[in-house]
N, C-alpha and C positions, 0 to 999 in steps of 0.2 A: 404477481410474481415480482421477487425482490432481485434486483439486477444491479451490476457495477460492471464497469471496463477496467481490465488490468493487464499488467504484464507479469508474467511468472518470473520466480527467481531460480537460479540453478541449486541443484542437490546439495554441492558443496557448500554454498552459503546458508541453506537451511540447516544443514549438519553443525558448521560453526556457531550459528546462533542457537541451534538446540542446545549444544553443549554449554554455551554461555548460559542460557535460561536455567539449566538445571544447576548450575553453580549459584546463581543469583537467587533462585527462588525460595530458599530458606531465608527467614527473618526479613521477609519483605512484606510487612503488613500492609493491607490495603491493596495489593497489587493483583489483578487478575491477567494471567500470563497468557499469551496468544501461542497456539500450537503451532510449531514449525512448518508442519505441512499445510497450515492455513495462511502463511505468509504470502504476500503479493504485493507489488506496486500499483496501488490505486490511481488510474487515470481520471475516473468519473464515477462517484456514486450516484445511480439513477434513482434508486428507491423502488417502492411499489408502483407496478404498472400491470394494467390490464393484459392478459395474454394475446388479445387481439393486435396490441400496440408493437408486438415484439418482432414481427417482420419488418415493419417500418424502421425500427431501431437498427436491425440487422442491416437493412439496405444504406440506411445513413452511415453505418460504421464502414461499409465496404467501399466508400468513397474517401476514406480517410487514408493519407499516405504522408511518407516524408521521403527525403532525399536520400536518408542512409539509414542504416541499422541504428539501434539506439545501444550505447555503451553505457554501463553503469560500474561503478566502483563502490561497494559496501563498505562504509568506513565510519566509526566513531559512535559514541552514546550520547543521548541528551534528552531533555523533557521538553514536553508542549503544556503549558506555557513557559514554565519554569520548575526548577527544584523546588522551590518554596510552596507552589502551589500545583504540584503536578497531576496532569490528566492522561499524559501518555509518556511513557519511555520509549525512545525511538532509536533505531540505528539509521545513520545518515547516509545518504546516496549522493556521490559526486557523479553527474551525469553529463553525457553529450548535450548541447543546447537543444537538441531536436527533442529529447524527452518532452521538456516543459510545451514546445511547439505543437508536440502530437497531444499533449493532454487538452491544450487550448483549442486544437481542430476538432477534437473529440466532443468537446463542450460545445463549440460552435455547431457542428453538424447536428446535434441533439436538440438544439434550441428551437428550431422549426416545429419539433414534435411536442412543444409545450413542455418539455424537461426543462425546469430552471438551470439557469447559468451559474457557475460557481461564484459565491460571494466572496471567497478568499482567494489569494495568490497560490499557485500550486508549488508546494514544498515536497520534493521526494524524499520518501523515508520510508521505513518498514516498521510497524507498530510491533512493539515487545511486549508491552504490558499497558493496561489501563488501570487507573486509580479511581476509587470511589472515596475518595478523601473529602470531606466536606470542606466549605470555604474556610474555615477557621481551623483547619486541621495542621498538623505539625510539618506537614511538607514530606518531600521524599524521604524513606529511611535512609540512614547514614550510610549503609553499605552500598546501596544503589548509586548514591551521590559520589562515593569514593571510587565505585566501579567506573561510571560514567568519566569520571576525571582522569582515572588511569588509563581507559580505553578511548579518550577523546580522538586519537588519530591511528587506533587499529584498524589494521584492514583485514574485513572479514571474506574478502574475495571480489571477483569481478565477473562481468559477463558482456556478450554483444547479443542482444535479442533481434530476432527478426520478425516477431509475431506479436500482436496484442490480442485479447479475449474478452468476450462477452459472457458472463458468468452469472448464473443463477445462484442466489445465497438462500438457503433454506435453514431457518433458525430452529434448533433443536436445543433440548434440555442439556445435551452433551457439547453443545457449541455449534457454530454454523455448519452446514455442508455446503460444498460448492460443486456446482456441475457446470463444466464449459459447455456453452451453447453453440458458440462459433468461434474460429480464430481468423484474424485477419493478417494479411501480410504488411509490414511497416513501409516497406519499399513497393511500389507499383510493379507489377511484372511487365517486361518490355513486349510482352506478346499481344 
C-alpha cells in the first residue's frame, strides 16, 4: 500500500486554486497540473508498505498531538527549486508554528517502524503543477513566471484545521485516487 499523512484543505481554497489553474493551464508547456480535489498539505510521505504494517502506523499516529489546532493561510505562488529549472509550481502556506512541529512529530513517531526520516526541511505548500523539463530546459513558461510574480502575495484563503489523516494513494492512469484510512485529532481530547 502507498501511504502518506496529510491535512485536508477547505473547499473554498480548492475552488480558488482550481479557477487559477483553469486560467494558467493554457500555454504552459511541460506542466502536469494537479486536480484541485487531490490537493492536500503533506506532512509525511510514507511510500509503499506491507498491509500488515498499517495498524502499527495507525497506532503510532494516534500518539501524535499538538497543543492547538493548525492555522494556515494559502498565499502566493512560486517554483521549486526556482523558475529557471522548475520542478514544481506551488501555492505557499503561512502557518502557525505547530504545523512544522506536527510534521516533525509524525516523522518521529514513524521512525521506530523503519519508515525513513525526512532528509529535507518541512516546507508547507500545495503543489499546483509538476514539470517534466529536462535539465537543459528553458525554465518555466513566461506566463507562469508572470503569474507567480503578480500573485506572490495573493491570498487564496485560510483555515483552522483540527485533524490530520492517514491516506492510501492508489496510482491510476487517470491520476492518483486517495482513500482516507483514518483521521486523527490534532489536539488531544481531555477525556
